C-alpha positions in Angstrom: 138.4 174.5 -35.4 135.4 174.5 -37.6 135.8 176.8 -40.5 133.0 177.2 -43.0 134.4 177.7 -46.5 132.5 177.7 -49.7 133.4 175.5 -52.5 135.5 178.1 -54.4 137.6 178.9 -51.3 138.2 175.1 -50.6 139.4 174.7 -54.2 141.7 177.6 -53.9 143.1 176.3 -50.6 143.5 172.8 -51.9 145.2 174.2 -55.1 147.5 176.4 -53.0 148.3 173.3 -50.8 149.1 171.2 -53.8 151.2 174.0 -55.3 153.1 174.4 -52.0 153.6 170.6 -51.8 154.9 170.4 -55.3 157.1 173.4 -54.8 158.7 172.0 -51.6 159.1 168.5 -53.2 160.9 170.2 -56.2 163.1 172.4 -53.9 164.0 169.6 -51.5 164.2 166.6 -53.8 164.3 167.3 -57.5 166.4 170.5 -57.7 169.2 169.0 -55.5 169.3 165.9 -57.8 169.7 168.1 -60.9 172.3 170.3 -59.2 174.3 167.3 -58.1 174.2 165.9 -61.6 175.4 169.2 -63.0 178.2 169.3 -60.5 179.2 165.8 -61.3 179.2 166.4 -65.0 181.4 169.5 -64.5 183.7 167.5 -62.2 183.9 164.7 -64.8 184.8 167.1 -67.6 187.6 168.6 -65.4 188.9 165.1 -64.6 188.9 164.2 -68.3 190.9 167.3 -69.0 193.3 166.5 -66.3 193.7 162.9 -67.6 194.3 164.3 -71.1 197.0 166.6 -69.7 198.5 163.7 -67.9 198.7 161.7 -71.1 200.4 164.6 -72.8 202.9 164.9 -70.0 203.5 161.1 -70.1 204.2 161.3 -73.9 206.5 164.2 -73.4 208.3 162.3 -70.7 208.7 159.3 -72.9 210.1 161.5 -75.7 212.6 163.2 -73.3 213.6 159.8 -71.9 214.2 158.5 -75.5 216.3 161.5 -76.3 218.2 161.1 -73.0 218.9 157.5 -73.7 220.1 158.3 -77.2 222.3 161.0 -75.8 223.7 158.6 -73.2 224.5 156.1 -76.0 226.3 158.8 -77.9 228.2 159.8 -74.7 229.2 156.2 -74.2 230.6 156.0 -77.7 232.8 159.0 -77.0 236.3 158.3 -75.7 236.6 158.7 -71.9 239.4 161.2 -72.1 237.5 163.4 -74.7 238.5 167.0 -74.7 236.7 169.6 -76.8 239.8 171.7 -77.2 242.0 168.8 -78.4 239.2 167.5 -80.7 238.9 170.9 -82.4 242.6 171.3 -82.7 243.0 167.8 -84.2 240.2 168.6 -86.7 241.9 171.9 -87.6 245.1 169.9 -88.3 243.3 167.4 -90.6 241.4 170.1 -92.3 244.5 172.1 -93.1 243.3 175.3 -91.2 245.5 175.0 -88.1 247.8 177.8 -89.3 244.7 180.1 -89.6 243.8 179.8 -85.9 244.4 183.2 -84.1 243.2 181.9 -80.7 241.3 179.2 -79.0 239.7 180.0 -75.6 238.3 177.1 -73.6 235.8 177.5 -70.8 233.4 175.4 -68.8 230.2 176.0 -67.0 227.9 173.8 -64.9 224.3 173.5 -65.9 222.4 173.4 -62.6 219.3 171.9 -64.1 220.9 168.9 -65.8 224.0 168.6 -63.7 226.1 168.4 -66.9 229.3 170.4 -67.5 229.1 172.4 -70.7 232.5 172.7 -72.3 233.0 175.6 -74.7 235.8 176.8 -77.0 235.7 180.2 -78.6 237.9 180.1 -81.7 239.1 182.8 -84.1 240.1 181.9 -87.6 241.8 184.5 -89.8 242.2 184.6 -93.5 240.3 181.3 -94.2 238.5 180.5 -97.4 234.8 179.7 -97.2 235.4 176.2 -98.6 237.8 175.4 -95.8 235.5 176.9 -93.3 232.5 174.8 -94.6 234.6 171.7 -94.6 235.7 172.3 -91.0 232.2 173.1 -89.8 230.9 170.0 -91.4 233.5 167.9 -89.7 232.7 169.5 -86.3 228.9 169.1 -86.6 229.0 165.6 -88.3 231.2 164.1 -85.6 229.8 161.5 -83.3 231.1 163.4 -80.3 227.9 165.5 -79.7 229.7 168.7 -80.6 227.8 171.7 -82.0 228.6 175.2 -83.2 226.7 177.5 -80.9 227.7 180.8 -82.4 229.3 181.8 -85.7 230.4 185.2 -86.9 231.9 185.7 -90.4 233.6 188.9 -91.5 235.2 189.7 -94.9 238.8 190.5 -94.7 239.1 192.5 -97.9 238.4 191.2 -101.4 235.0 190.1 -102.5 235.8 186.5 -103.0 238.8 186.5 -100.7 239.4 185.0 -97.3 237.2 185.7 -94.3 237.7 186.1 -90.6 235.6 183.9 -88.4 234.8 183.8 -84.7 232.9 180.8 -83.5 231.9 179.2 -80.3 231.7 175.4 -80.2 230.2 173.5 -77.2 229.5 170.0 -75.9 228.1 168.5 -72.8 230.2 166.4 -70.5 229.1 164.2 -67.6 230.2 165.7 -64.3 
């Protein structure tokens, strides 16, 4: 095939050939390298984020484990035959409010997540002074038996500075 082309046409054809060669080299070699680099950078950023989340979860786990170990220590310090009902009744006797107890209703539930038994006592106190109530609540909350007041309702029973009626729910966790 003998094609006669003038100088200008040869330059155009050579320029087009060079352009096509550069285009194909870019499309087949250079562009995939840059795309792969971009994908790797995105993947690296994602892995760094995952690693940071794993470190956060590890720190949370360590905190929960420390709290669990502290709770187990407190559980081990509690008498084996500990009863929330008996504990509250004994405190009421030492606080001098035993004669103000209208009722004490014990109940237990099982926490499916932790496997612990939650012991609760709902208690109604009638005609008690705020000072006696505060003293009793302090003794309940400050005890080393991991007992806490979960709900407290105080109603006046007449006079402004007079006695009050109280309904409270106290709870503690017990190993099953």
